[in-house]
Structure formats: structure tokens, C-alpha cells
N, C-alpha and C positions, 0 to 999 in steps of 0.2 A: 503494499500499499504506500503511495507516495507521500511525502510530507505534507503536500498542498492538501491532498485529501484528507489526511489525519487533522489537519489545522481547520478545515471546514467542520469536520466532526466535532470537534473540540467546543466550536463556537454554537452549535446548535442548542446545548442548555441554557446558555446565556441569552441568545437571541430569541429562545422560546418561540412565541408565534411567528415572528417574523423569519426565525430560520426554519421552521418548519414550513411556511409558506414558499420560501425560496426554494427548498428541498421538492417539494411537491411540485412547483411550476417547472423545476429542471429536471424531474425524474425521468429517467430514461432506462430503468433498470426494472426487473420482475418483482412482484410483491415478496415481502419476506415469507419464508417458509414456514417460521414459526411465531405467530401473533401472540402477545403475551396476553393471558387470560383477564378480561375485563372485570374490573370490581363492581361494575353495574350491569342492569341488562341493557343491552343494545337498543338503541332506539329505532323506531320503524324507518323503513327506508324511504328516503325523499323521493319526490319524483326525478326521473331520470333527467330531465332537461332543466336547466336553470330557469327560474322564473322572474320576470321583470316586475311582478307586485312586490312594492315595498313590505317588509315584515310590519305588524302591529307590535308596538312596544306595550309593555305591561307598566303603568306607571308606578305600580308598589315596588316592583323590582328595581327600577331605577333610583326610586328614593331610597331604598335598602343599600344598594352599591354606592349612593353618595354620602350616606352615614358612615359606611365601613372607611371609605377612603378619608373621610374627615377624622374618624376616631384614630387613624393609625397613621397620620402625618407625623413624620420623623420629627418636624420642627417642635412638637408638643411633646415630644419624649426626651429623655437624656441618651436612651440606648434602647436598639431593638436587636435580639439575637434569635435566631432559629436554624434549625437544622432543613437542608434542601434535599429532596429526593425526586428525580425525574427518571421516567422510561419512554424512551421512543422507539415506534416501530413503522418504519415508512419507507419507503422508495428502496426497498431491497436492504435497509438497514436496521439492525435492532441493536441499541445499546444504552447504557444505565448510566446515570449521573447521580451521585451522592457527595454531600458535604455540606458546611455551613456557612451562614451568611451573618454578618455582623455590621450594624450601621449605627452612628451617634451623629447627633446634630453638629453642625460645623462649629469649628473652635472660636469662630468670630462672627458676628451678626451679618448676614447676607452671604456667607460662604456656603457652598453646597455641603451636604451630609458626608462625613468620612465613612468609606466602606472597606470592609474586608470580606472578601468572598473565595473560598477555598474548595474546589470541587475535584473529585476523582471522578474519572470516566472509564468505563469498562466497555469495550468494543472487541468482542471476540476474546481471545486470549491475551489482547493488549491492554496494560492498565496505563493510563496518562493522568496527569496531574495540570490543572489550570488553577492558577492564583491571580487575583486582581485586588489591589491595595490602592484605595485613594486617600492619601494622608492629608488633605486639603490643601496640598501644594503642588504635589506630582501625583500622576496616576502610573501606577505601575502594574505591567502585564507579564506573568511568567508560564509559558508552556513548556511542561517537560512529556515528551512523546516516547512512551516506554522506556528503554534503557538511555536513550539518547540525553546530551547535554541540554540543559534549559535553554529555552530562547526568552530572552528579557529585553522589553522595550519600556520606555517611560516618555511622558511628555509634561510639558509644564502648565498646570491647569491656569495659573493666574494668565498667563500670555494667550492661551487659548480663549478664555472667557473674554478678555479685553477684545480679542478678534471678532468674537460672536457679538459684542456689544456695540461694536463701530457702526457708525451711521451708514444706513443703506442696508443693513442686515435684517432680514424678515424675522420676526420672532418664531416662526416655523422652523427656522433653519436651526437656531439655538435648540428648540426641543428636539427636533430629530436627531441633533449631533449626540445629546445625552442619552435619548434612547438608543442609538446605534453602539454607543460606548458600553451600553449595559452596566453601569454601575450605580442607578439612581435607586433601585430596590423594589420592595413589595407593593407599595402604593403607586409608583409611576406604571406598575403592570395593570394594575386596577384602573388606572386613570386611561392607559390606552386602550382597554377593552370598553370604558365607557364612550370614548371618543369614536372608535372604529365598529362598534358593535351595537346591536339593538336588542336589549333583554326583553324577552317575550314571555317569560313564564316565571312565577315564584311559588313555590310550596315547601312546607316542613318537610325534613327526610330525616333519616338514621343512618350513619355512616361509623362503623366500628365503636357502636354504643354512645356516639355522640348526637345529641339533637341538634341538627343544624338546618339552614336554610338552605335550598336548592336552587339555583337561578339558572334558568335555560337562556342562551344568547346565540345569535346568528349574526353575520356579518351585516353591516348597514347595506342599504342599496347602493351607495356610491363604490363601497369597497366590492361588493359582489360584482359590480360591472367590470371591474378591473382584473377579478379573478377569473370570471366565466362570462363568455358573450351569451346574450339572450338567444336560445334556439339550440345553444351547444350543450353536451355533457359536462355536468360539473367534473373539473379535472380530479383523476384519481389522485391519492395520497395529499390532498389539499383539504385541511379541516373545514366544516361547514357549521358544525353545531359544537357549542362550548356548555359545559355543565360546571357550573362553580359553587362549591359547598362553604358557605360563611357560618361562622359561630354565631350563638345568640346574644343579645345585648348583656346577659347576665353573665357571661363568660368572660376570662380574663387571659388576652385582652379582647374586649367586644367586637364582634363580626370579624374574628380572624378568618382569611382565607385558607382553609384546611386542605383543600383539593380542588384543581382543576382536571377536567377530563375533554380531550378534544377528538371529535367523532369526524368521520370522513370517508368516502367511497374508497374502496382498494380493489375494485375488479369483483367484488362478490355481490350478492343480491342485497344484503343489509350493510349499512355504514358500519365500520368498524373503529376500535379504539386506536388512534394514531399516536397520541401521547399522553401521558397523565403526569402531573405533577403536584407535590405536597409540600407543605411546610409544616414542619413538624416542631413540637416542645417549644412554641415561642415563649420568650422571657423579656418582659419591658421594663426599664428602670425609668422613673420618672427623672425628669430635668432637675437636679439638685446640686449644683457646683460640678467639681471634678469627680471624673469617672473612677470607679474602685480601681485598685491597684493592679488587679489581674488582668485589667484591660489596658494599661498605661502603654504597652507596647503593642497592642493589638493592631494599630495602624502605622506602625512602622514597618519599613522593608530593608532587608539588607540581602543585595544581591550575591555576597559571599566572594568567591574567587571568579564568578562569571562577570561579565562586563555588560550592562545595559546599553542598549541603543536610544539615544536621544531622537525621538522622532517629532520633536516640537516643530521644526522648520517644515517638515513634510505637511504636517496638519495646518499650519498657518498658511502656507501656500495654496494649500488645496481648498481651504475657506475662502481665501481671496479670491480664488478663480469662482468658486461657488457663488460668491457674493454678486458677481458679475453676470451670472447667468439667470435667464427668466425662472428657469425652475428650481433654482437654488439647490443643485446638486450637491449632496454631502459627500465627505471622504469616503471613498470606498464605493462610488458609484450610484448609491441609492438616492433618491429624491425626497427633499422634505415634504411632509404631509401638506 
């Protein structure tokens, strides 16, 4: 397996929905032989052809998602810690990612949250590791593929933010950049869903003995048009239905996103589970001055004997070019929303 292909696979757990959509759109392989057993009953097959009829939103589901986003805003917390688990079965690929996510409010007012995300990825017999650290000044990325030496990059977050705030830069470019860099956290994932999806149903559900809210969502009409042309079959391995399991208001923390399921066509009669993601054992620490000592070095990164490549200049140049383009294309080729 090439390093480029391995790199793409390692990005999928971080990009979550975006990565899965990209993988589905570029799929040229046969379906995976062994699908992971779904944790919930498969939804009924949707019509074979994409429909131009806009989905009908459930205002109660949308209101509940808004509550969850407000309750989990890291700016209102001192620290958020959770375990991440993800299973992907799509485009002939099956891999699992598991690790930890830690976020704390910015050290100074107006600064973005500090982030540490450490994921182990198992693809076949190959174990790889991905570490992202945002210390508030620099963003570090370390990829270790199997037994290879780690590949480390870094960029100056302050300089990049100055470029994103420069005159003539559309706000959507900055928002798209942060999303593409995948270090904003749990709430931005929910915010992206609120922006790009229509929540059509809300009901009570039980999952692993937890009493939860189960929200059903489909892509908004605008996003659906980009994913599948009217009158054409929905692309295989591109999710079209999401189930979001939120905690109740009495839970701690309230409205926690315990689980997400992404379903879509895979060449079978009914939609199959393409990706499942869980945020386990959440721990929230209220904002009360300095962080406990055990977290003092959590947002520090030491490359050790390996050299970190500074890619700040590349980012700044690409952002400059993007600012002069009508579509405001992000570094990496994607377009801002």
C-alpha cells in the first residue's frame, strides 16, 4: 500500500463526514466483503432514484440540536475530555480508529480552543498513529504509518489567523479552513450537521441501557443536489441518512452525542451502515482558573529527534491565492461552503 493511500486512510477518521463523502464519490472498488454488524436495525431502503423534493424538517429535532450545541460550547467549559471510537466500512475499505480527544478553552480571550487528539488506526494488519496538537500558537500533526518514522508538520496558527482575518476574506473561507484542519472538536461537528443536514425526526430510544434522544437527519436539498443529480441513482458508499444519539438534559454533560451512524447504499437492496462513531466517557471540567497539573503538558508537543516541517508559508500562499478566487478555494483544493 502506497504512503499516499495510507495517508488518505488516516485522514478519514478526522474528516469524518467529509472524508467519507470524498471516499464515496471517488469509489472505484468493489464493496467490502465483511460489513461490520450494525448496532441498530437497518432502515428501509430509500427510493433508487434521488428525489428533488426537499426534506421536511422537524422543528423539535432542530431545537434539540441547538440546545446540545449551546450546552457543549467549549468556551463555557474549562476542559472537555472524551474517548473516540470509529468504524468505517466503505469503498472496499474497512478500518477502525480509537483514541482520545482533549479540548480546553483558549489561554487568552479570543484565542481558539487548545486541542489534543490521539488516534490509533487499524487497517488490516497495519497499525498506525495520528496525533494532532494545537497549543494555541502552533498546530502540530504527526503521522506514524506502521513501523515507519513519523512524519511531522507544523504551522503558525497566529499567522494563519491573521491571513484569514485580512480584508477581502470571506468568513466562509475561515470557517471552511478550520473544518478542513479538523481540530475544532465535538461541537463543530454538530454545527456542521446543523448547517448541511435537515433533521426530520426525533424520538426516544435506548442504546446500551442509556435513555437517549434519537435524531434522524438527511442531507439538505442543496447538499443533495451536489451529491446526486435528479433522476440519477444515489452514489454507492455515499451516506444519505444519519442517526444521532443525544443524551438527555439530566445527564452529565447534558445532550452529549453518544453515537452517530451513517447509512447509505452499497449495492444491496437496503442501505447499510457505512460509518459509526462514538464519543465515550465524557469528562467536563468547569472553567475555574488554571487546569489541573495532570493536564499541564497535554497541549505541548515534543518532536524528539525527528524534524518537524514548517508548512506555514505554504498555507499562507495558498490562502492568498484562495482569497483572489471567486469560489475561495481552500488549501488542499476544497472549496469554502
